[in-house]
All heavy atoms as an XYZ file, in Angstrom:
829
protein
N      -5.824     17.992      7.441
C      -4.736     17.678      6.516
C      -3.705     18.784      6.802
O      -3.989     19.937      6.786
C      -5.310     17.831      5.099
C      -4.341     17.862      4.022
S      -4.897     17.826      2.326
C      -6.347     18.856      2.378
N      -2.444     18.348      6.948
C      -1.328     19.159      7.118
C      -0.802     19.781      5.858
O      -1.145     19.272      4.711
C      -0.181     18.499      7.767
O       0.441     17.667      6.849
N      -0.098     20.831      5.863
C       0.331     21.562      4.702
C       1.394     20.535      4.067
O       1.379     20.487      2.760
C       1.137     22.840      5.118
C       1.735     23.651      3.980
C       0.536     24.137      3.088
C       2.371     24.953      4.602
N       2.120     19.807      4.782
C       3.042     18.938      4.069
C       2.369     17.888      3.347
O       2.792     17.569      2.177
C       3.947     18.145      5.156
C       5.008     19.148      5.818
O       5.238     20.264      5.101
O       5.425     18.935      6.734
N       1.263     17.328      3.875
C       0.455     16.374      3.076
C      -0.129     16.923      1.863
O      -0.095     16.237      0.867
C      -0.629     15.880      4.014
N      -0.597     18.200      1.987
C      -1.184     18.786      0.770
C      -0.024     18.950     -0.350
O      -0.279     18.674     -1.550
C      -1.804     20.150      1.065
C      -2.401     20.753     -0.174
C      -3.503     20.011     -0.842
O      -4.195     19.252     -0.082
O      -3.532     20.036     -2.035
N       1.090     19.440      0.045
C       2.232     19.472     -0.883
C       2.622     18.257     -1.437
O       2.833     18.178     -2.641
C       3.475     20.163     -0.177
N       2.563     17.207     -0.688
C       2.889     15.810     -1.073
C       1.803     15.504     -2.198
O       2.299     14.761     -3.193
N       0.630     15.688     -2.023
C      -0.427     15.254     -2.934
C      -0.190     16.074     -4.208
O      -0.311     15.357     -5.291
C      -1.803     15.616     -2.417
C      -2.325     14.698     -1.402
C      -3.754     15.076     -0.905
N      -4.193     14.360      0.089
C      -3.775     14.373      1.406
N      -2.926     15.286      1.771
N      -4.181     13.578      2.323
N       0.105     17.332     -4.169
C       0.442     18.074     -5.466
C       1.619     17.512     -6.097
O       1.553     17.339     -7.464
C       0.621     19.515     -5.034
C      -0.659     20.242     -4.820
C      -0.515     21.837     -4.799
N       0.697     22.243     -4.174
C       0.632     22.510     -2.834
N      -0.360     22.392     -2.055
N       1.726     22.946     -2.228
N       2.609     17.164     -5.480
C       3.845     16.664     -6.043
C       3.631     15.274     -6.688
O       3.993     14.958     -7.790
C       4.992     16.431     -5.099
C       5.581     17.873     -4.693
C       5.793     18.166     -3.349
C       5.797     18.835     -5.536
C       6.317     19.284     -2.884
C       6.338     20.038     -5.160
C       6.639     20.312     -3.816
O       7.038     21.495     -3.413
N       2.709     14.494     -5.968
C       2.443     13.197     -6.599
C       1.472     13.326     -7.792
O       1.782     12.584     -8.833
C       1.658     12.279     -5.459
N       0.572     14.245     -7.844
C      -0.188     14.450     -8.992
C       0.567     14.906    -10.134
O       0.335     14.504    -11.213
C      -1.342     15.462     -8.512
O      -2.280     14.842     -7.579
N       1.500     15.788     -9.828
C       2.404     16.382    -10.891
C       3.283     15.326    -11.487
O       3.340     15.240    -12.704
C       3.130     17.584    -10.393
C       4.109     18.158    -11.420
C       3.259     18.972    -12.390
N       4.200     19.471    -13.423
C       4.165     19.453    -14.774
N       2.903     18.899    -15.214
N       4.830     19.997    -15.494
N       3.729     14.389    -10.601
C       4.557     13.406    -11.122
C       3.818     12.342    -12.006
O       4.268     11.986    -13.037
C       5.169     12.631     -9.913
N       2.519     12.156    -11.695
C       1.703     11.348    -12.625
C       1.517     12.022    -13.858
O       1.527     11.416    -14.917
C       0.402     10.875    -11.933
C      -0.511     10.324    -12.850
C       0.622     10.077    -10.602
N       1.281     13.367    -13.810
C       1.058     14.031    -15.139
C       2.288     14.129    -16.016
O       2.149     14.004    -17.266
C       0.718     15.588    -14.772
C      -0.547     15.785    -14.171
C      -0.679     17.218    -13.663
O       0.128     18.022    -14.019
O      -1.659     17.461    -12.982
N       3.513     14.041    -15.410
C       4.751     14.038    -16.130
C       4.860     12.583    -16.834
O       5.784     12.438    -17.733
C       5.951     14.338    -15.305
C       5.913     15.848    -14.834
C       7.057     16.033    -13.816
C       6.120     16.794    -16.059
N       4.254     11.587    -16.386
C       4.179     10.257    -17.060
C       5.576      9.473    -16.751
O       6.067      9.158    -17.838
N       5.799      9.253    -15.581
C       6.949      8.333    -15.277
C       6.685      6.915    -16.022
O       5.606      6.413    -16.150
C       7.069      8.150    -13.910
C       5.705      8.410    -13.385
C       5.025      9.392    -14.321
N       7.814      6.347    -16.553
C       7.633      5.100    -17.122
C       8.366      3.931    -16.300
O       8.100      2.717    -16.713
C       8.253      5.147    -18.554
O       9.678      5.559    -18.413
C       7.509      6.091    -19.351
N       9.230      4.273    -15.425
C       9.913      3.269    -14.511
C       8.800      2.599    -13.721
O       8.163      3.317    -12.904
C      11.033      4.015    -13.842
C      11.830      3.064    -13.002
O      12.657      2.355    -13.540
O      11.553      3.012    -11.785
N       8.841      1.318    -13.581
C       7.960      0.574    -12.821
C       8.014      0.841    -11.397
O       7.023      0.929    -10.721
C       8.156     -0.920    -13.136
N       9.288      1.051    -10.913
C       9.567      1.362     -9.518
C       8.909      2.612     -9.127
O       8.248      2.890     -8.005
C      10.985      1.285     -9.207
C      11.598     -0.133     -9.040
O      10.901     -1.137     -9.029
O      12.754     -0.131     -9.216
N       9.168      3.611    -10.018
C       8.446      4.936     -9.795
C       7.064      4.955     -9.774
O       6.313      5.575     -8.931
C       9.042      5.961    -10.661
C      10.491      6.273    -10.595
O      11.070      6.047     -9.495
O      11.033      6.858    -11.543
N       6.349      4.172    -10.687
C       4.924      4.018    -10.734
C       4.457      3.389     -9.558
O       3.377      3.763     -8.905
C       4.600      3.242    -12.076
C       4.857      4.031    -13.375
C       4.625      3.090    -14.543
C       3.865      5.175    -13.449
N       5.195      2.376     -8.956
C       4.675      1.712     -7.855
C       4.686      2.754     -6.699
O       3.790      2.625     -5.815
C       5.472      0.484     -7.637
N       5.756      3.363     -6.537
C       5.868      4.316     -5.507
C       4.762      5.409     -5.582
O       4.306      5.809     -4.409
C       7.321      4.913     -5.480
C       8.342      4.335     -4.670
C       9.619      5.062     -4.638
N      10.738      4.284     -4.871
C      11.369      4.089     -6.118
N      11.152      5.008     -7.080
N      12.249      3.211     -6.261
N       4.537      5.901     -6.720
C       3.431      6.886     -6.925
C       2.117      6.300     -6.498
O       1.239      6.942     -5.767
C       3.444      7.446     -8.131
C       4.455      8.451     -8.527
C       4.465      8.805    -10.050
C       4.180      9.732     -7.738
N       1.819      5.104     -6.911
C       0.590      4.370     -6.443
C       0.524      4.355     -4.897
O      -0.415      4.497     -4.345
C       0.496      3.091     -7.052
N       1.619      3.892     -4.448
C       1.634      3.698     -2.958
C       1.324      5.085     -2.246
O       0.527      5.070     -1.271
C       2.962      3.169     -2.533
C       3.203      3.180     -0.985
C       2.627      2.312     -0.226
C       4.107      4.036     -0.455
C       2.911      2.336      1.242
C       4.302      4.145      0.881
C       3.729      3.351      1.667
O       3.875      3.377      3.129
N       2.032      6.112     -2.557
C       1.794      7.474     -2.019
C       0.419      7.866     -2.158
O      -0.154      8.422     -1.267
C       2.771      8.442     -2.611
C       4.294      8.195     -2.226
C       5.058      9.245     -3.030
C       4.452      8.448     -0.727
N      -0.079      7.683     -3.430
C      -1.526      8.083     -3.549
C      -2.540      7.271     -2.716
O      -3.512      7.841     -2.165
C      -1.869      8.031     -5.053
C      -1.096      9.001     -5.887
C      -1.314      8.884     -7.395
N      -2.449      9.716     -7.682
C      -3.083      9.759     -8.931
N      -2.590      8.863     -9.862
N      -4.002     10.533     -9.118
N      -2.160      6.019     -2.529
C      -2.936      5.242     -1.564
C      -2.975      5.689     -0.212
O      -3.970      5.715      0.481
N      -1.745      5.981      0.299
C      -1.581      6.615      1.636
C      -2.289      7.911      1.798
O      -2.998      8.033      2.855
C      -0.132      6.695      1.916
C       0.607      5.333      2.037
C       0.300      4.455      3.025
N       0.740      5.237      4.260
C       0.623      4.881      5.542
N      -0.108      3.742      5.715
N       0.993      5.547      6.517
N      -2.203      8.809      0.879
C      -2.878     10.072      1.024
C      -4.370      9.806      1.049
O      -5.070     10.376      1.757
C      -2.479     10.944     -0.237
C      -1.103     11.544     -0.021
C      -0.307     11.504     -1.151
C      -0.680     12.053      1.070
C       1.071     12.026     -1.071
C       0.632     12.440      1.308
C       1.389     12.566      0.143
O       2.702     13.057      0.258
N      -4.835      8.891      0.053
C      -6.294      8.611      0.012
C      -6.849      7.995      1.427
O      -7.859      8.296      1.898
C      -6.597      7.656     -1.045
N      -6.005      7.219      1.889
C      -6.384      6.522      3.245
C      -6.442      7.706      4.331
O      -7.318      7.766      5.201
C      -5.332      5.558      3.583
C      -5.686      4.718      4.908
C      -4.746      3.622      5.220
O      -3.676      3.523      4.615
O      -5.060      2.807      6.134
N      -5.438      8.559      4.242
C      -5.340      9.740      5.205
C      -6.639     10.483      5.179
O      -7.100     11.161      6.184
C      -4.129     10.392      5.160
N      -7.150     10.650      3.959
C      -8.362     11.452      3.730
C      -9.615     10.772      3.941
O     -10.648     11.313      3.788
C      -8.388     11.983      2.200
C      -7.389     13.087      1.969
O      -6.884     13.668      2.860
O      -7.055     13.245      0.757
N      -9.508      9.377      4.416
C     -10.633      8.733      4.603
C     -11.329      8.141      3.431
O     -12.415      7.502      3.556
N     -10.708      8.050      2.308
C     -11.115      7.545      1.123
C     -10.660      6.069      0.907
O      -9.694      5.904      0.242
C     -10.827      8.394     -0.118
C     -11.315      7.887     -1.449
O     -11.935      6.762     -1.423
O     -11.100      8.508     -2.354
N     -11.191      5.190      1.716
C     -10.644      3.839      1.739
C     -10.803      3.056      0.334
O      -9.969      2.288      0.157
C     -11.564      3.018      2.904
C     -11.205      3.550      4.239
O     -10.076      4.100      4.413
O     -12.016      3.297      5.059
N     -11.756      3.388     -0.398
C     -12.031      2.789     -1.630
C     -10.826      3.075     -2.586
O     -10.273      2.204     -3.226
C     -13.308      3.176     -2.361
C     -13.594      2.420     -3.623
C     -14.944      2.821     -4.132
O     -15.938      3.018     -3.324
O     -15.108      2.843     -5.436
N     -10.506      4.346     -2.688
C      -9.424      4.711     -3.489
C      -8.042      4.171     -2.939
O      -7.180      3.864     -3.669
C      -9.303      6.364     -3.722
O     -10.348      6.848     -4.408
N      -7.880      4.276     -1.641
C      -6.724      3.842     -0.927
C      -6.525      2.365     -1.382
O      -5.331      1.980     -1.716
C      -6.793      3.966      0.582
N      -7.460      1.538     -1.342
C      -7.331      0.155     -1.707
C      -6.935     -0.049     -3.050
O      -6.016     -0.775     -3.320
C      -8.599     -0.656     -1.452
C      -8.494     -1.985     -1.692
C      -9.834     -2.840     -1.689
O     -10.786     -2.280     -1.055
O      -9.896     -3.929     -2.191
N      -7.551      0.819     -4.046
C      -7.249      0.632     -5.411
C      -5.737      1.012     -5.618
O      -5.040      0.284     -6.415
C      -8.103      1.492     -6.251
C      -9.627      1.039     -6.419
C     -10.376      2.065     -7.156
C      -9.668     -0.338     -7.099
N      -5.179      2.046     -5.058
C      -3.809      2.505     -5.248
C      -2.828      1.554     -4.574
O      -1.826      1.169     -5.120
C      -3.625      3.901     -4.678
C      -4.218      4.996     -5.603
C      -5.107      5.962     -4.952
C      -3.911      5.106     -6.760
C      -5.729      6.917     -5.955
C      -4.502      6.184     -7.687
C      -5.235      7.036     -7.160
O      -5.803      8.118     -7.951
N      -3.220      1.013     -3.451
C      -2.344      0.199     -2.730
C      -2.282     -1.179     -3.496
O      -1.122     -1.715     -3.551
C      -2.744     -0.029     -1.309
C      -2.514      1.149     -0.427
C      -3.155      0.983      0.976
C      -0.998      1.640     -0.228
N      -3.431     -1.718     -3.940
C      -3.350     -2.887     -4.781
C      -2.540     -2.750     -6.012
O      -1.749     -3.629     -6.392
C      -4.804     -3.303     -5.146
C      -5.443     -3.942     -4.142
C      -6.892     -4.486     -4.616
N      -7.668     -5.051     -3.500
C      -7.566     -6.373     -3.019
N      -6.703     -7.128     -3.564
N      -8.284     -6.657     -1.904
N      -2.559     -1.586     -6.606
C      -1.797     -1.201     -7.780
C      -0.311     -1.247     -7.382
O       0.482     -1.815     -8.268
C      -2.224      0.187     -8.382
C      -1.626      0.587     -9.650
C      -2.089      1.908    -10.135
O      -3.281      2.231     -9.863
O      -1.360      2.606    -10.739
N       0.018     -0.622     -6.353
C       1.453     -0.679     -5.957
C       1.972     -2.071     -5.697
O       3.045     -2.412     -6.080
C       1.646      0.166     -4.635
N       1.191     -2.954     -5.070
C       1.617     -4.347     -4.711
C       1.687     -5.083     -6.099
O       2.658     -5.779     -6.234
C       0.551     -4.895     -3.821
C       0.879     -6.574     -3.800
C       0.686     -4.304     -2.461
N       0.857     -4.761     -7.001
C       0.787     -5.517     -8.376
C       2.042     -5.021     -9.131
O       2.647     -6.074     -9.785
C      -0.353     -5.379     -9.119
C      -1.598     -6.039     -8.643
C      -2.801     -5.565     -9.276
O      -2.894     -5.004    -10.278
O      -3.921     -6.090     -8.606
N       2.478     -3.895     -9.093
C       3.690     -3.337     -9.773
C       5.071     -3.717     -9.161
O       5.799     -3.905     -9.912
C       3.593     -1.784     -9.945
C       2.508     -1.453    -11.102
S       2.729      0.292    -11.338
C       1.512      1.030    -10.366
N       4.993     -3.884     -7.819
C       6.175     -4.201     -7.045
C       5.937     -5.063     -6.004
O       5.876     -4.718     -4.790
C       6.964     -2.983     -6.685
C       8.274     -3.200     -6.205
O       8.613     -4.335     -6.076
O       9.024     -2.322     -5.709
N       5.730     -6.424     -6.301
C       5.399     -7.217     -5.164
C       6.606     -7.694     -4.341
O       6.361     -8.310     -3.319
C       4.961     -8.603     -5.880
O       5.809     -9.111     -6.689
N       7.773     -7.251     -4.605
C       8.943     -7.540     -3.840
C       9.122     -6.460     -2.731
O       9.928     -6.639     -1.807
C      10.218     -7.387     -4.663
C      10.260     -8.621     -5.682
C      11.536     -8.493     -6.561
C      10.208    -10.013     -5.050
N       8.306     -5.372     -2.682
C       8.430     -4.390     -1.672
C       7.505     -4.665     -0.507
O       6.180     -4.595     -0.753
C       8.251     -2.984     -2.138
C       8.579     -1.948     -1.180
O       8.291     -2.257      0.023
O       9.188     -0.920     -1.467
N       7.793     -5.225      0.680
C       6.918     -5.686      1.664
C       6.047     -4.392      2.193
O       4.910     -4.642      2.734
C       7.696     -6.369      2.712
C       9.017     -5.850      2.399
C       9.204     -5.454      1.104
N       6.584     -3.258      2.133
C       5.843     -2.120      2.673
C       4.567     -1.865      2.001
O       3.508     -1.631      2.602
C       6.658     -0.775      2.594
C       5.966      0.400      2.967
C       7.918     -1.091      3.539
N       4.534     -2.068      0.627
C       3.272     -1.929     -0.147
C       2.225     -2.962      0.477
O       0.969     -2.590      0.717
C       3.400     -2.121     -1.621
C       4.409     -1.112     -2.186
C       5.021     -1.454     -3.334
C       4.746      0.135     -1.554
C       6.113     -0.493     -3.841
C       5.803      0.937     -2.122
C       6.302      0.659     -3.294
O       7.299      1.552     -3.917
N       2.568     -4.060      0.596
C       1.634     -5.202      0.983
C       1.249     -4.886      2.430
O       0.045     -5.152      2.821
C       2.360     -6.602      0.913
N       2.241     -4.573      3.189
C       1.948     -4.206      4.730
C       0.801     -3.221      4.806
O      -0.097     -3.494      5.634
C       3.188     -3.768      5.400
C       2.927     -3.455      6.744
C       4.216     -2.740      7.369
O       5.233     -2.709      6.791
O       4.052     -2.348      8.618
N       0.833     -2.152      4.008
C      -0.247     -1.129      4.148
C      -1.522     -1.659      3.572
O      -2.573     -1.281      4.257
C       0.261      0.235      3.549
C       1.307      0.837      4.426
N       0.987      1.565      5.496
C       2.665      0.776      4.253
C       2.003      1.945      6.161
N       2.951      1.628      5.401
N      -1.537     -2.334      2.501
C      -2.669     -2.909      1.935
C      -3.362     -3.947      2.975
O      -4.552     -3.817      3.270
C      -2.473     -3.646      0.603
C      -3.613     -4.388     -0.008
C      -4.824     -3.258     -0.123
C      -3.237     -4.931     -1.229
N      -2.464     -4.798      3.592
C      -3.047     -5.645      4.593
C      -3.667     -4.905      5.809
O      -4.760     -5.336      6.224
C      -1.915     -6.688      5.134
C      -2.211     -7.334      6.356
C      -1.483     -7.633      3.926
N      -2.960     -3.968      6.195
C      -3.447     -3.245      7.423
C      -4.827     -2.493      7.063
O      -5.741     -2.383      7.939
N      -5.017     -2.019      5.794
C      -6.161     -1.316      5.507
C      -7.335     -2.334      5.398
O      -8.264     -2.078      5.985
C      -6.011     -0.689      4.125
C      -7.267     -0.051      3.440
C      -7.880      0.995      4.138
C      -7.056      0.277      1.971
N      -6.992     -3.516      4.661
C      -8.029     -4.457      4.718
C      -8.517     -5.003      6.052
O      -9.698     -5.256      6.306
C      -7.606     -5.613      3.830
C      -7.511     -5.401      2.310
C      -6.858     -6.391      1.664
C      -8.737     -4.936      1.582
N      -7.542     -5.247      6.935
C      -7.829     -5.680      8.168
C      -8.717     -4.677      9.113
O      -9.641     -4.949      9.671
C      -6.673     -6.070      9.074
N      -8.366     -3.308      8.875
C      -9.070     -2.269      9.592
C     -10.468     -2.248      8.991
O     -11.440     -1.953      9.832
C      -8.372     -0.950      9.272
C      -8.941      0.219      9.934
C      -8.333      1.564      9.913
N      -7.966      1.980      8.439
C      -8.904      2.534      7.676
N     -10.176      2.644      8.082
N      -8.630      2.906      6.443
N     -10.775     -2.570      7.736
C     -12.082     -2.532      7.154
C     -12.850     -3.855      7.540
O     -13.874     -3.983      7.165
C     -12.010     -2.310      5.605
C     -11.343     -0.993      5.224
C     -11.170     -1.046      3.689
C     -12.317      0.022      5.658
N     -12.133     -4.746      8.415
C     -12.869     -6.033      8.647
C     -12.727     -7.082      7.722
O     -13.431     -8.208      7.856
N     -11.934     -6.967      6.593
C     -11.898     -7.867      5.582
C     -10.635     -8.789      5.879
O      -9.619     -8.744      5.065
C     -11.679     -7.141      4.218
C     -13.130     -6.455      4.018
C     -13.114     -5.373      3.015
N     -12.604     -5.783      1.681
C     -12.244     -4.954      0.721
N     -12.420     -3.553      0.946
N     -11.667     -5.431     -0.445
N     -10.668     -9.471      6.982
C      -9.413    -10.367      7.472
C      -9.105    -11.321      6.524
O      -7.885    -11.595      6.341
C      -9.848    -10.801      8.881
C      -8.662    -11.649      9.549
C     -10.058     -9.572      9.920
N      -9.937    -12.099      5.969
C      -9.702    -13.235      5.015
C      -8.845    -12.663      3.793
O      -7.943    -13.173      3.389
C     -10.830    -13.791      4.477
N      -9.240    -11.420      3.218
C      -8.492    -10.931      2.202
C      -7.141    -10.400      2.604
O      -6.060    -10.463      1.995
C      -9.236     -9.551      1.667
C     -10.507    -10.010      0.814
C     -11.096     -8.780      0.223
O     -10.563     -8.066     -0.689
O     -12.146     -8.373      0.908
N      -7.138     -9.755      3.806
C      -5.833     -9.339      4.424
C      -4.884    -10.562      4.575
O      -3.635    -10.491      4.349
C      -5.939     -8.623      5.830
N      -5.324    -11.722      5.043
C      -4.573    -12.807      5.312
C      -3.996    -13.389      4.015
O      -2.876    -13.657      3.851
C      -5.376    -13.949      6.019
C      -4.520    -15.152      6.392
C      -5.291    -16.204      7.129
N      -5.641    -15.721      8.314
C      -6.871    -15.440      8.834
N      -7.894    -15.775      8.057
N      -7.006    -15.069     10.015
N      -4.925    -13.270      2.901
C      -4.489    -13.824      1.621
C      -3.352    -12.936      1.073
O      -2.428    -13.501      0.433
C      -5.804    -13.943      0.669
N      -3.490    -11.633      1.035
C      -2.448    -10.699      0.587
C      -1.164    -10.994      1.351
O      -0.116    -10.991      0.833
C      -2.919     -9.301      0.706
C      -4.204     -9.037     -0.128
C      -1.823     -8.403      0.338
C      -4.030     -8.996     -1.538
N      -1.278    -11.139      2.716
C      -0.057    -11.276      3.441
C       0.597    -12.692      3.115
O       1.798    -12.710      2.987
C      -0.572    -11.170      4.932
O       0.678    -11.428      5.769
N      -0.236    -13.676      2.986
C       0.228    -14.988      2.550
C       0.990    -14.916      1.302
O       2.128    -15.446      1.071
C      -0.759    -16.051      2.483
C      -1.287    -16.397      3.808
O      -0.743    -16.164      4.802
O      -2.355    -17.157      3.806
N       0.397    -14.154      0.309
C       1.054    -14.069     -1.045
C       2.402    -13.260     -0.971
O       3.428    -13.643     -1.526
C       0.078    -13.408     -1.998
C       0.660    -13.040     -3.365
C       1.014    -14.455     -4.174
O       0.338    -15.427     -3.880
O       1.683    -14.326     -5.137
N       2.307    -12.224     -0.145
C       3.585    -11.357      0.017
C       4.751    -12.181      0.705
O       5.846    -12.108      0.225
C       3.279    -10.105      0.905
N       4.320    -13.081      1.613
C       5.344    -13.852      2.186
C       5.982    -14.899      1.247
O       7.141    -15.259      1.422
C       4.765    -14.556      3.407
C       4.547    -13.534      4.581
C       3.855    -14.088      5.757
N       4.660    -14.896      6.581
C       4.320    -15.795      7.493
N       3.100    -15.978      7.703
N       5.250    -16.437      8.257
N       5.266    -15.339      0.174
C       5.795    -16.263     -0.787
C       6.792    -15.577     -1.588
O       7.714    -16.152     -2.254
C       4.691    -17.020     -1.533
O       3.954    -16.105     -2.286
C       3.854    -17.926     -0.517
N       6.518    -14.251     -2.009
C       7.291    -13.495     -2.846
C       8.586    -12.856     -2.169
O       9.585    -13.095     -2.741
C       6.354    -12.384     -3.555
C       7.223    -11.486     -4.490
C       5.223    -12.933     -4.381
N       8.275    -12.399     -1.093
C       9.338    -11.653     -0.246
C      10.267    -12.712      0.421
O      11.249    -12.420      0.709
C       8.777    -10.700      0.597
C       9.734     -9.926      1.474
C       7.946     -9.553     -0.240
N       9.673    -13.744      0.759
C      10.345    -14.844      1.487
C      10.409    -14.524      3.008
O       9.847    -15.210      3.795
C      11.714    -15.144      0.906
C      11.749    -15.728     -0.517
C      12.212    -14.909     -1.441
C      11.085    -16.856     -0.778
C      12.262    -15.346     -2.757
C      11.085    -17.318     -2.119
C      11.657    -16.604     -3.056
N      11.141    -13.523      3.253
C      11.190    -13.175      4.750
C      11.136    -11.669      4.961
O      11.803    -10.934      4.382
C      12.561    -13.668      5.312
C      12.798    -13.394      6.791
C      11.907    -14.201      7.662
C      12.268    -13.887      9.079
N      11.189    -14.114      9.960
N      10.167    -11.349      5.771
C       9.991     -9.905      6.177
C       9.596     -9.875      7.556
O       8.537    -10.188      7.945
C       8.906     -9.204      5.160
O       8.592     -7.966      5.696
N      10.458     -9.279      8.417
C      10.142     -9.120      9.846
C       8.829     -8.233     10.085
O       8.119     -8.490     10.917
C      11.270     -8.494     10.581
C      12.448     -9.537     10.652
O      12.230    -10.754     10.604
O      13.569     -9.118     10.886
N       8.701     -7.183      9.171
C       7.605     -6.387      9.109
C       6.333     -7.031      8.924
O       5.358     -6.926      9.726
C       7.853     -5.231      8.135
C       8.861     -4.255      8.422
C       9.020     -3.206      7.440
N       7.847     -2.263      7.402
C       7.867     -1.065      7.418
N       9.016     -0.437      7.491
N       6.746     -0.418      7.337
N       6.305     -7.937      7.900
C       5.000     -8.614      7.584
C       4.789     -9.686      8.787
O       3.598     -9.938      9.174
C       5.178     -9.367      6.351
C       5.077     -8.426      5.034
C       5.285     -9.324      3.796
C       3.660     -7.936      4.890
N       5.907    -10.344      9.287
C       5.526    -11.282     10.378
C       5.009    -10.545     11.518
O       4.189    -11.068     12.254
C       6.921    -12.008     10.654
C       7.433    -12.901      9.480
O       6.626    -13.222      8.630
O       8.660    -13.225      9.539
N       5.602     -9.383     11.890
C       5.181     -8.742     13.139
C       3.709     -8.221     12.927
O       2.844     -8.377     13.800
C       6.028     -7.418     13.276
C       5.674     -6.692     14.467
C       6.565     -5.580     14.681
C       6.129     -4.624     15.946
N       7.046     -3.546     16.026
N       3.365     -7.842     11.669
C       1.911     -7.261     11.399
C       1.009     -8.499     11.497
O      -0.044     -8.382     12.071
C       1.881     -6.714      9.990
C       0.454     -6.099      9.643
C       0.445     -5.767      8.283
O       0.885     -6.377      7.413
N      -0.218     -4.549      8.040
N       1.309     -9.691     10.928
C       0.471    -10.849     10.991
C       0.215    -11.236     12.457
O      -0.857    -11.455     12.859
C       1.196    -12.082     10.345
C       1.122    -11.923      8.864
C       1.860    -13.185      8.140
N       1.114    -14.382      8.496
C       0.119    -14.723      7.618
N      -0.168    -14.056      6.578
N      -0.485    -15.846      7.824
N       1.271    -11.051     13.333
C       1.045    -11.466     14.694
C       0.185    -10.340     15.362
O      -0.760    -10.688     16.141
C       2.457    -11.512     15.543
N       0.359     -9.098     15.141
C      -0.456     -7.987     15.705
C      -1.898     -8.056     15.264
O      -2.847     -7.812     15.981
C       0.119     -6.633     15.261
C       1.388     -6.350     15.972
C       2.027     -5.046     15.447
O       1.659     -4.545     14.339
N       2.843     -4.352     16.287
N      -2.210     -8.530     14.039
C      -3.498     -8.618     13.513
C      -4.139     -9.954     13.742
O      -5.355    -10.149     13.388
C      -3.534     -8.285     12.068
C      -3.135     -6.812     11.652
C      -3.100     -6.704     10.111
C      -4.114     -5.777     12.167
N      -3.460    -10.845     14.306
C      -3.939    -12.286     14.557
C      -4.190    -12.997     13.178
O      -5.137    -13.736     13.115
N      -3.349    -12.822     12.265
C      -3.557    -13.401     10.828
C      -2.874    -14.818     10.909
O      -3.090    -15.475      9.869
C      -2.987    -12.521      9.848
C      -3.736    -11.189      9.636
C      -2.999    -10.469      8.399
C      -5.184    -11.261      9.465
N      -2.101    -15.201     11.852
C      -1.451    -16.583     11.799
C      -2.444    -17.541     12.372
O      -3.317    -17.457     13.056
C      -0.196    -16.644     12.759
C       0.867    -15.840     11.879
O       1.005    -15.923     10.668
O       1.783    -15.275     12.454
């Protein structure tokens, strides 16, 4: 774990303690916590946080993209495809999601 990652974790934890109420901020924090958990090899927590981010802000394709990638990496391709399909109906057009679907063979 790099020093920057550790500092990021501390800042994210402190932000949660301060109790943000804005939905966008809460979604970003959930996303960051998910990414840190994934980097630490804690796939279970990563999935929970990334799902939380997607649920709070379904219009941001980056959150869905990382959840889809995690699920695919874990061999849960049907779930990854379902999340990607749902994101595409909400976001309408996302080159990032389309590229990821092609790379993961989800089409």
